[in-house]
One Martini backbone bead per residue (centre of mass of N, CA, C, O) as a GRO file, in nm:
protein
  270
    1MET     BB    1  12.386  13.447   9.343
    2ALA     BB    2  12.348  13.251   9.114
    3SER     BB    3  12.441  13.435   8.885
    4VAL     BB    4  12.720  13.499   8.991
    5ALA     BB    5  12.826  13.198   9.008
    6TYR     BB    6  12.783  13.131   8.706
    7LEU     BB    7  12.953  13.360   8.573
    8ALA     BB    8  13.217  13.278   8.724
    9GLY     BB    9  13.241  13.000   8.595
   10VAL     BB   10  13.242  13.089   8.295
   11ALA     BB   11  13.490  13.277   8.317
   12ARG     BB   12  13.693  13.068   8.412
   13VAL     BB   13  13.671  12.874   8.171
   14ARG     BB   14  13.762  13.096   7.955
   15ARG     BB   15  14.042  13.157   8.086
   16ARG     BB   16  14.141  12.848   8.026
   17GLY     BB   17  14.026  12.798   7.718
   18GLU     BB   18  13.748  12.691   7.736
   19HIS     BB   19  13.422  12.547   7.676
   20TRP     BB   20  13.099  12.706   7.692
   21PRO     BB   21  12.781  12.675   7.626
   22VAL     BB   22  12.544  12.915   7.545
   23ARG     BB   23  12.278  12.740   7.592
   24ARG     BB   24  12.332  12.698   7.898
   25THR     BB   25  12.310  12.984   7.981
   26ILE     BB   26  12.037  13.055   7.870
   27GLY     BB   27  11.887  12.826   8.034
   28PHE     BB   28  11.951  12.929   8.317
   29PHE     BB   29  11.823  13.218   8.279
   30ALA     BB   30  11.555  13.176   8.112
   31LEU     BB   31  11.439  12.910   8.237
   32GLY     BB   32  11.525  12.936   8.534
   33LEU     BB   33  11.536  13.235   8.660
   34GLY     BB   34  11.298  13.335   8.475
   35SER     BB   35  11.073  13.155   8.587
   36TYR     BB   36  11.106  13.227   8.883
   37ALA     BB   37  11.039  13.540   8.838
   38VAL     BB   38  10.758  13.485   8.719
   39VAL     BB   39  10.636  13.331   8.964
   40GLU     BB   40  10.727  13.530   9.210
   41LEU     BB   41  10.667  13.833   9.062
   42GLY     BB   42  10.396  13.769   8.966
   43PHE     BB   43  10.089  13.670   8.990
   44LEU     BB   44  10.121  13.416   9.163
   45GLY     BB   45  10.292  13.557   9.399
   46ALA     BB   46  10.082  13.794   9.459
   47TYR     BB   47   9.807  13.566   9.472
   48SER     BB   48   9.880  13.309   9.659
   49ALA     BB   49   9.709  13.384   9.928
   50GLU     BB   50   9.422  13.425   9.787
   51LEU     BB   51   9.468  13.188   9.560
   52ARG     BB   52   9.466  12.858   9.514
   53TRP     BB   53   9.557  12.836   9.215
   54ALA     BB   54   9.811  13.010   9.248
   55PHE     BB   55   9.947  12.839   9.461
   56SER     BB   56   9.954  12.561   9.318
   57THR     BB   57  10.092  12.652   9.065
   58ARG     BB   58  10.348  12.762   9.193
   59ILE     BB   59  10.449  12.504   9.323
   60ALA     BB   60  10.456  12.319   9.069
   61LEU     BB   61  10.661  12.503   8.919
   62LEU     BB   62  10.888  12.495   9.131
   63ILE     BB   63  10.919  12.168   9.119
   64PHE     BB   64  10.951  12.164   8.802
   65ALA     BB   65  11.038  12.404   8.602
   66VAL     BB   66  11.269  12.544   8.745
   67PRO     BB   67  11.465  12.296   8.775
   68ALA     BB   68  11.474  12.229   8.477
   69GLY     BB   69  11.600  12.494   8.386
   70ILE     BB   70  11.850  12.491   8.556
   71ALA     BB   71  11.949  12.205   8.449
   72SER     BB   72  12.010  12.307   8.160
   73GLY     BB   73  12.288  12.462   8.274
   74ARG     BB   74  12.474  12.257   8.417
   75PRO     BB   75  12.609  12.329   8.713
   76LEU     BB   76  12.777  12.079   8.782
   77ASP     BB   77  12.958  12.088   8.525
   78LEU     BB   78  13.066  12.380   8.583
   79LEU     BB   79  13.206  12.317   8.850
   80ALA     BB   80  13.396  12.113   8.752
   81GLN     BB   81  13.536  12.277   8.517
   82ALA     BB   82  13.624  12.526   8.690
   83GLY     BB   83  13.771  12.363   8.929
   84GLY     BB   84  13.865  12.102   8.831
   85GLY     BB   85  13.969  11.829   8.957
   86PRO     BB   86  13.871  11.867   9.259
   87ALA     BB   87  13.579  11.939   9.182
   88ALA     BB   88  13.510  11.689   9.019
   89ALA     BB   89  13.548  11.497   9.260
   90ARG     BB   90  13.331  11.623   9.440
   91VAL     BB   91  13.094  11.572   9.244
   92ALA     BB   92  13.133  11.270   9.234
   93ARG     BB   93  13.079  11.217   9.521
   94LEU     BB   94  12.806  11.339   9.545
   95LEU     BB   95  12.671  11.140   9.331
   96ARG     BB   96  12.754  10.888   9.524
   97SER     BB   97  12.586  10.955   9.733
   98ARG     BB   98  12.322  10.864   9.897
   99PHE     BB   99  12.123  11.106   9.885
  100VAL     BB  100  12.151  11.128   9.569
  101ARG     BB  101  12.063  10.844   9.489
  102ILE     BB  102  11.783  10.868   9.622
  103SER     BB  103  11.672  11.153   9.508
  104GLY     BB  104  11.778  11.074   9.182
  105ASN     BB  105  11.505  10.907   9.152
  106ALA     BB  106  11.185  10.813   9.052
  107MET     BB  107  11.082  10.689   9.304
  108VAL     BB  108  11.117  10.943   9.500
  109ALA     BB  109  10.979  11.152   9.317
  110THR     BB  110  10.699  11.030   9.334
  111LEU     BB  111  10.655  11.046   9.639
  112VAL     BB  112  10.714  11.346   9.694
  113ILE     BB  113  10.506  11.476   9.491
  114ALA     BB  114  10.256  11.316   9.608
  115ALA     BB  115  10.279  11.456   9.885
  116VAL     BB  116  10.270  11.753   9.812
  117PHE     BB  117   9.980  11.725   9.663
  118CYS     BB  118   9.830  11.616   9.912
  119LEU     BB  119   9.831  11.871  10.086
  120PHE     BB  120   9.588  11.999   9.911
  121LEU     BB  121   9.373  11.799  10.087
  122THR     BB  122   9.450  11.982  10.332
  123PRO     BB  123   9.471  12.227  10.589
  124VAL     BB  124   9.774  12.278  10.528
  125ALA     BB  125   9.748  12.454  10.287
  126GLY     BB  126   9.619  12.701  10.430
  127ILE     BB  127   9.859  12.765  10.604
  128LEU     BB  128  10.080  12.793  10.384
  129ARG     BB  129   9.928  13.034  10.232
  130VAL     BB  130   9.857  13.253  10.479
  131ASN     BB  131  10.146  13.245  10.579
  132PRO     BB  132  10.389  13.468  10.509
  133VAL     BB  133  10.653  13.308  10.590
  134ILE     BB  134  10.601  13.029  10.465
  135GLU     BB  135  10.534  13.131  10.186
  136GLY     BB  136  10.821  13.249  10.139
  137LEU     BB  137  10.991  12.993  10.184
  138LEU     BB  138  10.874  12.814   9.953
  139GLY     BB  139  11.042  12.966   9.732
  140ILE     BB  140  11.303  12.813   9.830
  141LEU     BB  141  11.252  12.513   9.897
  142VAL     BB  142  11.105  12.386   9.652
  143PRO     BB  143  11.330  12.415   9.439
  144LEU     BB  144  11.538  12.242   9.603
  145VAL     BB  145  11.383  11.983   9.587
  146GLY     BB  146  11.385  11.973   9.281
  147LEU     BB  147  11.691  11.969   9.246
  148ALA     BB  148  11.749  11.704   9.414
  149MET     BB  149  11.602  11.531   9.164
  150VAL     BB  150  11.716  11.653   8.885
  151LEU     BB  151  12.025  11.684   8.882
  152PRO     BB  152  12.096  11.378   8.895
  153MET     BB  153  11.937  11.293   8.640
  154THR     BB  154  12.134  11.491   8.444
  155ALA     BB  155  12.374  11.318   8.554
  156LEU     BB  156  12.476  11.085   8.327
  157GLY     BB  157  12.742  10.984   8.454
  158ALA     BB  158  12.547  10.857   8.679
  159LEU     BB  159  12.535  10.528   8.663
  160HIS     BB  160  12.337  10.264   8.639
  161THR     BB  161  12.180   9.994   8.608
  162ALA     BB  162  11.969   9.878   8.383
  163THR     BB  163  11.754   9.772   8.573
  164PHE     BB  164  11.719  10.030   8.742
  165VAL     BB  165  11.633  10.210   8.500
  166THR     BB  166  11.387  10.045   8.418
  167ILE     BB  167  11.233  10.092   8.682
  168GLU     BB  168  11.223  10.391   8.660
  169PHE     BB  169  11.074  10.412   8.386
  170LEU     BB  170  10.816  10.263   8.482
  171LEU     BB  171  10.747  10.448   8.721
  172ALA     BB  172  10.701  10.702   8.545
  173PHE     BB  173  10.437  10.590   8.436
  174VAL     BB  174  10.288  10.575   8.704
  175GLU     BB  175  10.325  10.883   8.772
  176LEU     BB  176  10.101  10.972   8.573
  177LEU     BB  177   9.869  10.863   8.774
  178ILE     BB  178   9.948  10.974   9.058
  179ASP     BB  179   9.954  11.287   9.004
  180SER     BB  180   9.639  11.305   8.927
  181VAL     BB  181   9.482  11.252   9.183
  182PRO     BB  182   9.480  11.513   9.344
  183GLY     BB  183   9.357  11.691   9.126
  184LEU     BB  184   9.092  11.529   9.095
  185LEU     BB  185   8.994  11.558   9.396
  186LEU     BB  186   8.976  11.869   9.377
  187ARG     BB  187   8.770  11.882   9.140
  188LEU     BB  188   8.535  11.674   9.269
  189ASN     BB  189   8.511  11.836   9.526
  190ASP     BB  190   8.238  11.992   9.722
  191SER     BB  191   8.451  12.075   9.930
  192VAL     BB  192   8.652  12.263  10.137
  193LEU     BB  193   8.978  12.145  10.229
  194ASP     BB  194   9.137  12.399  10.386
  195LEU     BB  195   8.928  12.593  10.565
  196VAL     BB  196   8.927  12.858  10.418
  197PRO     BB  197   8.799  13.140  10.386
  198ASP     BB  198   8.704  13.403  10.221
  199ALA     BB  199   8.828  13.634  10.064
  200ALA     BB  200   8.870  13.931   9.948
  201ARG     BB  201   8.720  14.071   9.650
  202ALA     BB  202   8.945  14.247   9.467
  203MET     BB  203   8.802  14.098   9.216
  204SER     BB  204   8.533  14.034   9.025
  205TRP     BB  205   8.679  13.757   8.881
  206TRP     BB  206   8.682  13.608   9.116
  207PRO     BB  207   8.643  13.323   9.248
  208SER     BB  208   8.503  13.092   9.419
  209THR     BB  209   8.602  12.880   9.640
  210LEU     BB  210   8.536  12.616   9.484
  211HIS     BB  211   8.638  12.717   9.208
  212ASP     BB  212   8.920  12.758   9.304
  213GLN     BB  213   8.976  12.460   9.371
  214HIS     BB  214   8.917  12.341   9.089
  215LEU     BB  215   9.151  12.503   8.952
  216ALA     BB  216   9.371  12.378   9.114
  217GLY     BB  217   9.324  12.086   9.002
  218ASP     BB  218   9.368  12.150   8.704
  219MET     BB  219   9.662  12.256   8.732
  220ILE     BB  220   9.795  12.008   8.859
  221TRP     BB  221   9.726  11.807   8.650
  222PHE     BB  222   9.857  11.939   8.405
  223ILE     BB  223  10.154  11.996   8.505
  224ALA     BB  224  10.233  11.699   8.601
  225GLU     BB  225  10.183  11.568   8.316
  226PHE     BB  226  10.383  11.756   8.147
  227ALA     BB  227  10.643  11.712   8.335
  228ASP     BB  228  10.687  11.393   8.261
  229VAL     BB  229  10.820  11.416   7.989
  230PRO     BB  230  11.123  11.500   8.051
  231ILE     BB  231  11.172  11.263   8.245
  232LEU     BB  232  11.150  11.044   8.031
  233VAL     BB  233  11.385  11.139   7.856
  234ILE     BB  234  11.604  11.124   8.072
  235LEU     BB  235  11.572  10.820   8.110
  236MET     BB  236  11.620  10.725   7.825
  237ILE     BB  237  11.913  10.838   7.802
  238ARG     BB  238  12.020  10.674   8.056
  239TRP     BB  239  11.946  10.397   7.941
  240MET     BB  240  12.131  10.412   7.684
  241ARG     BB  241  12.402  10.474   7.828
  242THR     BB  242  12.404  10.222   8.008
  243ASP     BB  243  12.387  10.009   7.782
  244ARG     BB  244  12.647  10.108   7.639
  245ALA     BB  245  12.845  10.059   7.877
  246GLU     BB  246  12.788   9.758   7.917
  247ALA     BB  247  12.865   9.675   7.631
  248LYS     BB  248  13.152   9.770   7.651
  249GLY     BB  249  13.244   9.598   7.866
  250PHE     BB  250  13.210   9.333   7.715
  251ASP     BB  251  13.395   9.397   7.474
  252ASP     BB  252  13.665   9.429   7.664
  253LEU     BB  253  13.657   9.134   7.678
  254SER     BB  254  13.805   8.852   7.681
  255ASP     BB  255  13.745   8.538   7.597
  256GLU     BB  256  13.821   8.416   7.867
  257GLU     BB  257  13.648   8.615   8.054
  258TYR     BB  258  13.378   8.542   7.922
  259ASP     BB  259  13.378   8.243   7.978
  260GLU     BB  260  13.401   8.266   8.283
  261MET     BB  261  13.148   8.427   8.327
  262THR     BB  262  12.956   8.218   8.207
  263ARG     BB  263  13.030   7.986   8.412
  264ALA     BB  264  12.948   8.147   8.664
  265HIS     BB  265  12.652   8.178   8.582
  266LEU     BB  266  12.586   7.871   8.561
  267ARG     BB  267  12.656   7.798   8.858
  268ALA     BB  268  12.439   7.995   8.977
  269GLU     BB  269  12.189   7.855   8.843
  270ARG     BB  270  12.239   7.566   9.002
   0.00000   0.00000   0.00000
């Protein structure tokens, strides 16, 4: 469904004589849907219910890598361009909505991702992993949660104030530490936290229960730290664009307007 919708959007843009970069289409399919297929249909998806490290790695990639790959295709920009003025207005309203403004900032992303990773420290992780219905639904819900956080961040036209973006940027550095805590706790704990007994060892090289948990902690730690790098890049770009937009706003003021704004600021300081 995502492939058909995206290709239909690209075809509509080109029928109108407009340009859509090929690199975005390649990014959407190769990095986005391609990574989703590798995760869900490959080793991680096949052994997610049996191996803790496969399950944790699958969830971490679904919330980090897959949404980032899909976002590289700029689907919201495609929707706005393919649908013309009305679609662009709807996308703009969506980006200004309270839900998107809350979900699409680094503060909420830090808390959501930390909460998801903390589930691996509880018996809830075992329930999610061994229940086939829930385990299957996670393959749909987790990428959607990631997209709710990543897509607004990549929509650089939705600018915040420079102060807000600065706070986001600083909090993203704090996230580097916060995200590592669940992985470290899984790695250093000498008791099985999900309370699920050993599965049948289908392969001779399968790790023991405790070693499986330690590997899960290692993978969560590595993926979380590595995935923060593109988020920092996105925030840096948004910071630069916000600062440029605010500077242009000051440059467009007349001398009288600038003097009046300065006097109002001085009166407020008193």
